[in-house]
N, C-alpha and C positions, 0 to 999 in steps of 0.2 A: 780265698774261701771257696769251700765245696758244697754242693747241693745234693745231699743223700742223708737218709737215716738209716742208722743200724739199730736193729731191734731185736729182741730175743723173745720167743713165744714159748713157754713150757706146757707140755702136754700133761694132762691130768692123770693120776695113777688109774683111774677108772675108765679112761677114754677107750672106745672101741675103735678097731681099725677103720681109717678113713683116709681118703686120698688128700695128700698134703695141701693142694690148692683149696679143696673144698673145706678142709680144716681151718686154714688161715682166713677164709672168706668169712667164716662164721665168728672169728675173733678180731678181725680188723676192720676198721671204719674206713670209707672212701678209698678202697683199694679194690679194684677190678679183678675179675678172674683172668682175663687177657694180660693184665699187667703182671699178675703172679707168675702166669705161665711164661712169659718172656724172662722174668727173673729167674726161674727155674733153669731154662734152656741156656741163660747166660752164665750159670754157675754162681748165681748170687744169692741162692737160698741154700744152707747147709744144715745138716744135724751133726752137731759137734763140728767136726772138720771135714765131713765127707758130703760133697755135693750129692743132691738127691735128683732122681729121675722124675718126670711128671707123674708117673703111675705109683710113686712110693706113698706107702700107707703109714701114717704116724703110729707111734708106739707109746706106751703110758711111760713117762720119764724122759722122752726125747726133749732136747734143748734145741729148737729150731731157730737159726740165725738168718735175719734178712738184711740185705743191703738194697735198700730201694731208693732211686733217684726222685727227687722232689723237684720238678722244673719251676723255674721262677715263673709267677704270673699265673699259676694253676688257680682256677676258681676266679680268676679276674679277665675280663674280655681285654685282649691286647689290640691296639690299633696298629694295623700294618702301615709303615711309613716308608716311602722311597727314600731311603739313607744309603749313600755308597758303602759297598763293603770291599775291604781289601783282603781278598781270599788267596791264600798262598797254596792251598792244597783242597781237593774235593773229590769225593767218589759217592757211592751210593749209600756209604754209612756214616761218614764224617766230614766235617768241614773244619780245616784249619785256618784262622784267620789273624790278622793283625788289627788290633784295637788302638786307635790313636789316643793320646792324652786329651782329656776332656770329655769323652763320651762315656756316659753312664751305661753299665752292662744291663741292668734289668730295671723295669719300673718299680718305684717305691715312693716312699713319702717325699713330695716335692718334685719328683721326676716320674710322671706317669706317661710322658711322650718323649720321642727324640732319644730313645735309648737303643743299645745294640740288640735288645729282644725284639723292639718294634721294627727295626731294619730287617732282622731274621724272619719276622712273621711275613713281611712283605716279599721277601726273596723265597720263601717257601711255598708261597702261593703259586709260583711258576715251576715248582719242581715236577718232575713226572710221578704220576700217581703210584705209589708203592704200598705194599701192605705195612701196616702199624706206622706209616707218616703221621705227624701230630703238627700240621701247620698252625693249629691254635695255641700252641704252647712249645715254642722253640725249645731244643733239648740242651740246655746249659747244664753242666754237671760240676763246673767250678767258675769263678770270676775273679777279675782284678780291679782294683779301685778305680774310681773315675780318672783321677790324674796319673794313673800308672799307664804306661804304654806297653804293648808287646803283644805275645801269642796267646790265643785261646783255641781250645778244641771244643766243638759243638757236635752233638749226635744228631743224625737225620732221621733215626727211628729208635722205636722203643728198646730193641734188642741192643743196639750199640750203645744206648743210654745206660743200660745195665750193666754191660761189659765195661765201659769206661768207669762208672761209678765203683765197681769193684776194685778197679785198679787203683784208683784214688784212695779208697778206703785201706787197702794193704801196702800203700806208699811205694807201688812200682812204677808209677809214672815219674819221669825225670823233668823238673823244672828248675831252670837256672835264671837268675835275675842278675842285672848289674845295677849297682847304685853308686851315687856320690855322697859321702858321708863326711861330717865334720871331723877334723883331726886325723891322727894316724893310729890304727890299732896297734897295741904293744906287740902282738905277735903277727906272723905272716898268714896263719890260718887258726882256725877253731871252730867249735860247735857250741851253740847256744841251747841249752835244755832249760827252758823256763816256761811255767803254766801260764796261760793268757786268758783273760776274761774281760767283762765289762768293769770299767772303773767305777766303783761305788759313788764317788763323788762326782763323776761326769758320765753318764750313760752313753754319750756319744763317742766316747774314747774308750780304748782298750788299755789294759795295763798288765803288768807281770805280777804275779802272786808267789811270794815265797812260801807260803802254806800249800803243800801238795793236795790238799782238799779242796781248794778253790781253784776256779778257772779250768782250762783244758789243756792237756798235755801238748807241748809245741816244741819242735826241734828244727833249728836253722843251722845249717853249714856254711861257713863263710871262708873267703880266702882274699887277700889283698893282691889287686892286679897293678896298682900304681899309687905311689905316695908322693903327695905334693905339700907337705908339711901342714898347712892349714885345712887341707881336704885330702881325701883319698878316694880312690876308686875300688870297689869291692864287688865281688862275685857271690852271690847268696844262692844256695840250693836249698830248697825246701823238702823236708821230709813230711811235715804236717802242713796243713792248709788252713791256718786259723785267720781270722779277720785282722787286717793290719799286722800280719805276723812280722814281717821283716822290719817294718818301720818301728814297731814296738820294741822287738828284740834289739835292734841297733841302737836304739835310745838307751835300753837297759845296759847295754855293753859300754855306754858313754861316748857313742858316736851317732847322733841323730842324722837322719837324711838331710842333706843340703835342701833348703827351701820348704821343709815340712812344717807348716804352721801349726798343725795339730799336736805334733810332739816335738815342739822345740827347736826345730831346724832353720826357722825364719830368724832367730836370734844369732849373733856372732858368739860361735862357741869356742873358737880358737882365734887368736890375733888380738892386737891392742885395739883400744877404742879410738884410735887416731881418725881424724875426719876424713882424710884422703883414703884411708883403708875402709872406712865404712861407706864411702861413695863407691869404691870398687866393689864391694860385696853387694850393694844395692843394685849396682850396674849388672851383676851377674845374674841377681835375681830377676831382673827385666828380661835378661835372655833366656832364663829357665825359671818362669813363674809358676813352677808346680813342684812338688816333692820329687827328687832326683832318683826315680825308680822305673826300670825297664824290664819286661819279661822277655829275656833275650832267646831262650831255648826251650823247646818242649820235645819230649820224647815218650812214646806209648806204644804199647802192642795193639796193632789193628784188630778191633772187635770180631771180624769175620775171618780173615786170613791168618791172623796170629803173627804177621810180619811186624818187625820193630821198625817204626817210622820216627824220624828225628828232623826236626826244623829249628832255623836259626832266623833272628831278625836284627839287622844292624841296629846300632844305638841311633835313636833320632837325633835330628839336627840341633834341638836345643840343649841336649846333654853334651853332644860332640862340642859345640861352641863354649858351653860352660867350662868344661875341661881345659879346652884351648885358652880361655882367658886366664886360667889359674896357672897353667904352664908357663905362660908369657909373664905372669906376675912374679912368680917365683924366680924365673931365670932373671928378671929385672932386679929383683931383691939381692940375688947372689952377685950380679955385676956391681951394685952399689956398694955392697958389703967389701967385694974385692978393691975397689977404688978407694974405699974408706981410709 
């Protein structure tokens, strides 16, 4: 999931020439001039497809497009907490870190403390003083689910946040995940294009909508890495960033994530209901008591230097051990068949 708003503001036919930041200040609530100027410098405000300069004066009929990040926790006091961070890269503009499974990214209903944002708020208190720092609202532009492990990029200043938000909006950030799914996909690779939105029957879950007028456009590219008859290891590359996108799309494909209780992965999707097999599956879920998803790689253009940065994080132990158990089980089954 990403944290930014895309807005379009149209200039009235009788509007007199006015600097774009002053014009937007008059029409947008809760947006400071400093925030608008940072967005302009970051190229996140355009007229049509043309980036504007800070001294640009609006003209009648202009369609002004804005991509503004909305930091989680804005408007709510965040309690800094000394929670360890697994930082993989850091400079004056960004932090790339690895989030363990079980850690909530930002405060919300039922999770007002002990989140990644609380940890970042504590960490940011000790940062050198820089222009546009915001220690009271750590700069997340995307998140991963509580039980998903893997890589995240965090902005350390307003300018970097705008530049990253723009990359997420235009889908130029590269994000690849590894998942364990039930069954074996029919093909080696594919692309899922299916709108995702809140399930009208259960607002805590997301679902695919066949009607293109419902939900939000969502695209997931996938390929099979390993087939183990009962389960498969797949790589998923996100083009869009909708809530629970991979989990919902893989369920839609007929291959829910292993151990994903919200989207059908806690049930035995493939295999007989034999008692010994059920015991084996339950044992695997004890090893991996969460949905089997890991944000393995992350690539993006550095907001200041323009350099392409790329990071990878190895599969966590619980997923590695789960796959190893399935490999052993499948090999054992082959041996039994061969002796048969």
